[in-house]
DRENNU-586419 format. One record per residue: residue number from 1; x, y, z of N, C-alpha, C, O in turn; residue in one letter. Coordinates in steps of 0.2 Angstrom, whole numbers. Layout:
<NUM; <X; Y; Z>; <X; Y; Z>; <X; Y; Z>; <X; Y; Z>; "a">
...
***
This chain:
<1; <4; -6; 0>; <0; 0; -1>; <4; 6; -1>; <10; 6; 1>; "m">
<2; <1; 12; -3>; <7; 17; -4>; <5; 21; -1>; <2; 25; -4>; "k">
<3; <6; 24; 6>; <4; 30; 11>; <6; 37; 11>; <13; 37; 11>; "i">
<4; <3; 44; 10>; <5; 50; 9>; <3; 51; 17>; <-2; 49; 21>; "l">
<5; <9; 54; 19>; <10; 57; 26>; <10; 63; 25>; <15; 66; 24>; "i">
<6; <4; 68; 25>; <6; 76; 24>; <7; 79; 35>; <2; 78; 39>; "v">
<7; <12; 81; 35>; <13; 84; 41>; <18; 89; 44>; <22; 86; 46>; "d">
<8; <18; 96; 44>; <23; 101; 47>; <26; 97; 49>; <28; 93; 45>; "d">
<9; <28; 95; 55>; <31; 92; 58>; <34; 88; 56>; <31; 84; 54>; "e">
<10; <41; 89; 56>; <45; 84; 51>; <48; 78; 57>; <48; 72; 58>; "i">
<11; <51; 82; 58>; <51; 73; 66>; <44; 68; 65>; <43; 62; 62>; "q">
<12; <42; 71; 67>; <36; 65; 67>; <34; 62; 60>; <33; 56; 58>; "v">
<13; <33; 69; 55>; <33; 63; 47>; <37; 57; 46>; <35; 52; 43>; "a">
<14; <42; 58; 48>; <48; 54; 46>; <49; 49; 50>; <53; 44; 49>; "n">
<15; <45; 50; 57>; <45; 44; 62>; <39; 37; 57>; <39; 31; 55>; "l">
<16; <33; 42; 56>; <26; 38; 54>; <29; 35; 49>; <27; 30; 48>; "l">
<17; <33; 37; 43>; <36; 37; 37>; <40; 29; 37>; <40; 24; 32>; "a">
<18; <45; 29; 44>; <49; 24; 43>; <44; 16; 46>; <46; 10; 45>; "e">
<19; <36; 18; 52>; <33; 15; 53>; <31; 11; 49>; <32; 5; 48>; "s">
<20; <27; 17; 44>; <23; 11; 37>; <29; 8; 34>; <29; 2; 32>; "v">
<21; <36; 13; 32>; <40; 5; 29>; <40; -1; 31>; <41; -6; 28>; "k">
<22; <41; 0; 39>; <43; -7; 43>; <38; -10; 42>; <38; -16; 41>; "i">
<23; <33; -7; 41>; <25; -11; 40>; <22; -16; 32>; <18; -20; 31>; "q">
<24; <29; -11; 27>; <29; -15; 23>; <27; -11; 15>; <28; -13; 9>; "g">
<25; <24; -6; 19>; <23; -1; 16>; <24; 7; 11>; <24; 12; 16>; "h">
<26; <24; 9; 7>; <26; 12; 2>; <26; 17; 7>; <21; 16; 11>; "e">
<27; <30; 24; 9>; <28; 29; 12>; <29; 37; 7>; <35; 38; 4>; "a">
<28; <24; 42; 7>; <28; 47; 4>; <27; 53; 9>; <22; 53; 13>; "i">
<29; <32; 58; 8>; <31; 62; 15>; <30; 70; 10>; <34; 72; 6>; "v">
<30; <24; 74; 12>; <26; 82; 12>; <24; 83; 19>; <21; 79; 24>; "a">
<31; <27; 91; 19>; <27; 94; 24>; <23; 101; 26>; <23; 104; 31>; "i">
<32; <19; 101; 19>; <14; 105; 21>; <7; 103; 14>; <8; 101; 9>; "n">
<33; <4; 104; 16>; <-5; 106; 12>; <-4; 104; 3>; <-6; 100; 0>; "g">
<34; <-1; 110; 2>; <0; 111; -3>; <5; 107; -6>; <3; 104; -11>; "a">
<35; <9; 106; -4>; <16; 98; -7>; <10; 91; -5>; <10; 86; -9>; "e">
<36; <8; 93; -1>; <1; 84; 0>; <-2; 84; -6>; <-3; 79; -9>; "g">
<37; <-6; 90; -8>; <-11; 89; -13>; <-7; 89; -19>; <-9; 87; -25>; "l">
<38; <0; 91; -18>; <2; 90; -28>; <6; 81; -28>; <7; 78; -33>; "a">
<39; <8; 80; -19>; <9; 71; -23>; <5; 68; -22>; <6; 62; -23>; "l">
<40; <-2; 70; -21>; <-10; 65; -21>; <-9; 64; -28>; <-8; 58; -30>; "l">
<41; <-8; 69; -32>; <-12; 69; -39>; <-5; 65; -41>; <-7; 60; -45>; "e">
<42; <2; 64; -41>; <6; 65; -46>; <6; 55; -43>; <5; 50; -46>; "q">
<43; <7; 55; -37>; <10; 48; -33>; <3; 44; -32>; <4; 38; -30>; "r">
<44; <-5; 44; -33>; <-9; 42; -31>; <-9; 38; -25>; <-9; 32; -27>; "c">
<45; <-9; 38; -17>; <-9; 37; -13>; <-14; 30; -13>; <-17; 29; -18>; "p">
<46; <-15; 26; -8>; <-20; 22; -7>; <-24; 25; 0>; <-29; 22; 2>; "d">
<47; <-18; 30; 3>; <-23; 32; 8>; <-19; 38; 11>; <-14; 39; 7>; "a">
<48; <-20; 42; 15>; <-18; 47; 18>; <-17; 49; 24>; <-23; 50; 26>; "v">
<49; <-13; 51; 29>; <-13; 51; 35>; <-11; 61; 35>; <-6; 64; 33>; "f">
<50; <-17; 62; 39>; <-17; 70; 36>; <-15; 75; 45>; <-17; 73; 50>; "l">
<51; <-12; 79; 45>; <-11; 84; 53>; <-16; 85; 50>; <-19; 82; 45>; "d">
<52; <-19; 89; 55>; <-25; 94; 55>; <-24; 100; 55>; <-27; 104; 51>; "l">
<53; <-17; 104; 60>; <-16; 110; 63>; <-8; 112; 59>; <-3; 111; 62>; "v">
<54; <-9; 113; 52>; <-2; 116; 50>; <-4; 120; 45>; <-9; 121; 42>; "m">
<55; <5; 126; 45>; <4; 135; 44>; <2; 134; 37>; <3; 129; 34>; "p">
<56; <-1; 138; 35>; <-2; 142; 28>; <-10; 138; 22>; <-14; 141; 19>; "e">
<57; <-9; 133; 24>; <-15; 129; 21>; <-19; 123; 27>; <-21; 118; 23>; "m">
<58; <-20; 122; 31>; <-24; 118; 37>; <-26; 116; 34>; <-28; 118; 29>; "n">
<59; <-27; 107; 38>; <-29; 102; 38>; <-35; 100; 34>; <-36; 96; 29>; "g">
<60; <-40; 105; 38>; <-49; 106; 34>; <-49; 108; 29>; <-52; 104; 25>; "i">
<61; <-44; 114; 25>; <-43; 113; 19>; <-40; 109; 15>; <-43; 109; 9>; "e">
<62; <-36; 106; 15>; <-34; 99; 11>; <-38; 93; 12>; <-38; 90; 7>; "v">
<63; <-41; 91; 17>; <-46; 87; 17>; <-52; 89; 12>; <-56; 85; 9>; "l">
<64; <-53; 95; 11>; <-60; 98; 6>; <-55; 98; 0>; <-57; 94; -4>; "r">
<65; <-51; 99; -1>; <-48; 95; -8>; <-49; 87; -11>; <-50; 84; -16>; "r">
<66; <-46; 86; -5>; <-46; 80; -6>; <-54; 74; -7>; <-54; 69; -9>; "i">
<67; <-58; 77; -5>; <-65; 75; -6>; <-69; 78; -11>; <-74; 75; -12>; "r">
<68; <-66; 85; -14>; <-69; 88; -20>; <-66; 82; -26>; <-69; 81; -31>; "a">
<69; <-59; 78; -24>; <-57; 74; -31>; <-56; 67; -29>; <-53; 63; -33>; "a">
<70; <-58; 64; -25>; <-55; 58; -21>; <-60; 56; -13>; <-57; 55; -7>; "h">
<71; <-67; 55; -15>; <-74; 53; -12>; <-70; 47; -9>; <-70; 48; -2>; "h">
<72; <-68; 43; -11>; <-69; 37; -6>; <-60; 37; -1>; <-59; 34; 4>; "s">
<73; <-57; 40; -5>; <-48; 38; -5>; <-48; 39; 5>; <-50; 44; 7>; "l">
<74; <-46; 33; 9>; <-47; 36; 16>; <-41; 39; 20>; <-35; 39; 20>; "p">
<75; <-44; 42; 22>; <-42; 47; 27>; <-39; 46; 34>; <-44; 44; 37>; "v">
<76; <-34; 47; 37>; <-33; 46; 43>; <-31; 52; 47>; <-25; 54; 48>; "i">
<77; <-36; 56; 49>; <-31; 61; 52>; <-27; 60; 58>; <-29; 56; 62>; "v">
<78; <-20; 64; 60>; <-17; 63; 63>; <-13; 70; 67>; <-9; 73; 64>; "i">
<79; <-17; 69; 74>; <-17; 77; 75>; <-14; 78; 84>; <-18; 75; 88>; "t">
<80; <-11; 81; 85>; <-10; 84; 93>; <-12; 89; 95>; <-14; 90; 101>; "g">
<81; <-13; 94; 91>; <-18; 103; 93>; <-21; 102; 90>; <-23; 107; 88>; "h">
<82; <-26; 96; 87>; <-32; 100; 84>; <-38; 102; 88>; <-39; 97; 93>; "a">
<83; <-43; 107; 89>; <-47; 108; 94>; <-54; 103; 92>; <-57; 103; 87>; "t">
<84; <-56; 100; 98>; <-65; 96; 98>; <-68; 98; 90>; <-71; 94; 87>; "s">
<85; <-66; 106; 89>; <-73; 108; 85>; <-70; 107; 78>; <-74; 107; 74>; "a">
<86; <-64; 107; 76>; <-58; 104; 69>; <-59; 97; 68>; <-61; 94; 63>; "q">
<87; <-57; 94; 75>; <-60; 87; 73>; <-67; 85; 71>; <-68; 81; 67>; "i">
<88; <-72; 86; 74>; <-78; 86; 73>; <-80; 88; 65>; <-85; 86; 63>; "e">
<89; <-75; 93; 62>; <-77; 95; 54>; <-74; 91; 51>; <-77; 89; 46>; "e">
<90; <-69; 89; 52>; <-64; 83; 49>; <-66; 79; 49>; <-63; 74; 46>; "a">
<91; <-75; 76; 54>; <-78; 70; 54>; <-83; 73; 48>; <-83; 70; 43>; "k">
<92; <-86; 75; 49>; <-92; 80; 44>; <-88; 79; 36>; <-90; 75; 31>; "r">
<93; <-83; 82; 36>; <-83; 81; 29>; <-79; 75; 28>; <-80; 73; 22>; "i">
<94; <-76; 70; 32>; <-76; 64; 30>; <-69; 60; 30>; <-65; 59; 25>; "g">
<95; <-69; 59; 36>; <-63; 54; 37>; <-62; 46; 41>; <-66; 44; 45>; "i">
<96; <-56; 44; 38>; <-57; 37; 41>; <-58; 34; 49>; <-63; 33; 53>; "t">
<97; <-51; 36; 48>; <-51; 39; 57>; <-45; 46; 61>; <-40; 48; 59>; "d">
<98; <-48; 47; 66>; <-43; 52; 69>; <-40; 47; 74>; <-43; 42; 76>; "c">
<99; <-32; 49; 75>; <-28; 44; 81>; <-25; 52; 84>; <-25; 57; 80>; "i">
<100; <-24; 54; 90>; <-22; 56; 94>; <-15; 55; 94>; <-13; 49; 96>; "q">
<101; <-6; 61; 92>; <-2; 61; 92>; <2; 58; 96>; <5; 53; 94>; "k">
<102; <3; 59; 101>; <3; 56; 110>; <4; 47; 105>; <10; 44; 104>; "p">
<103; <-3; 45; 103>; <-4; 38; 102>; <-2; 36; 94>; <-6; 31; 91>; "f">
<104; <3; 39; 91>; <3; 39; 85>; <5; 30; 83>; <2; 26; 81>; "v">
<105; <10; 31; 86>; <13; 22; 87>; <11; 18; 86>; <11; 14; 81>; "l">
<106; <7; 17; 93>; <3; 13; 97>; <-2; 11; 93>; <-2; 4; 93>; "k">
<107; <-7; 14; 89>; <-12; 15; 84>; <-11; 13; 76>; <-15; 10; 72>; "h">
<108; <-6; 15; 76>; <-3; 15; 67>; <-5; 7; 64>; <-10; 6; 60>; "l">
<109; <-1; 3; 67>; <-3; -5; 65>; <-12; -5; 63>; <-14; -7; 58>; "n">
<110; <-16; -4; 69>; <-20; -5; 69>; <-26; 1; 62>; <-31; -2; 61>; "d">
<111; <-25; 5; 61>; <-25; 10; 56>; <-24; 8; 49>; <-28; 9; 44>; "a">
<112; <-16; 5; 50>; <-16; 3; 42>; <-18; -6; 42>; <-18; -9; 36>; "l">
<113; <-20; -8; 48>; <-25; -14; 46>; <-33; -15; 44>; <-37; -19; 43>; "g">
<114; <-33; -5; 46>; <-43; -7; 44>; <-42; -3; 37>; <-47; -3; 34>; "s">
<115; <-36; 1; 33>; <-36; 2; 28>; <-34; -3; 22>; <-35; -2; 16>; "l">
<116; <-30; -10; 25>; <-32; -17; 22>; <-39; -19; 20>; <-41; -21; 15>; "k">
<117; <-42; -18; 25>; <-45; -21; 25>; <-53; -18; 20>; <-59; -20; 19>; "s">
<118; <-50; -13; 20>; <-56; -9; 13>; <-58; -9; 8>; <-62; -8; 5>; "q">
<119; <-49; -13; 9>; <-46; -14; 1>; <-44; -7; -1>; <-44; -2; 2>; "g">
<120; <-41; -9; -10>; <-42; -2; -15>; <-48; 1; -18>; <-48; 6; -21>; "p">
***
């Protein structure tokens, strides 16, 4: 599976990418929303891990743009700073799951497993 990781915290993005790779998947990293959207179109990932709180283009705007073009693409929100209102907005727009950053690695296996069971 090809996973796009969009997170402005480079260390977090790289840690997620390594964990995804260890589990046998391909990881593509973007450090902002605009780069993430460009890579989405260029690389056609099977799923997106998306941070909500980012400078310039936040994750809600990225999610809206993803949903406008890719209605069924699995998007898992990974956040440590989002408000409950932002998380509820993301759920309303359409996300597969939401994981709080301190628990990302703990729940990464579950998130990837649920993506596998959904199929492409």
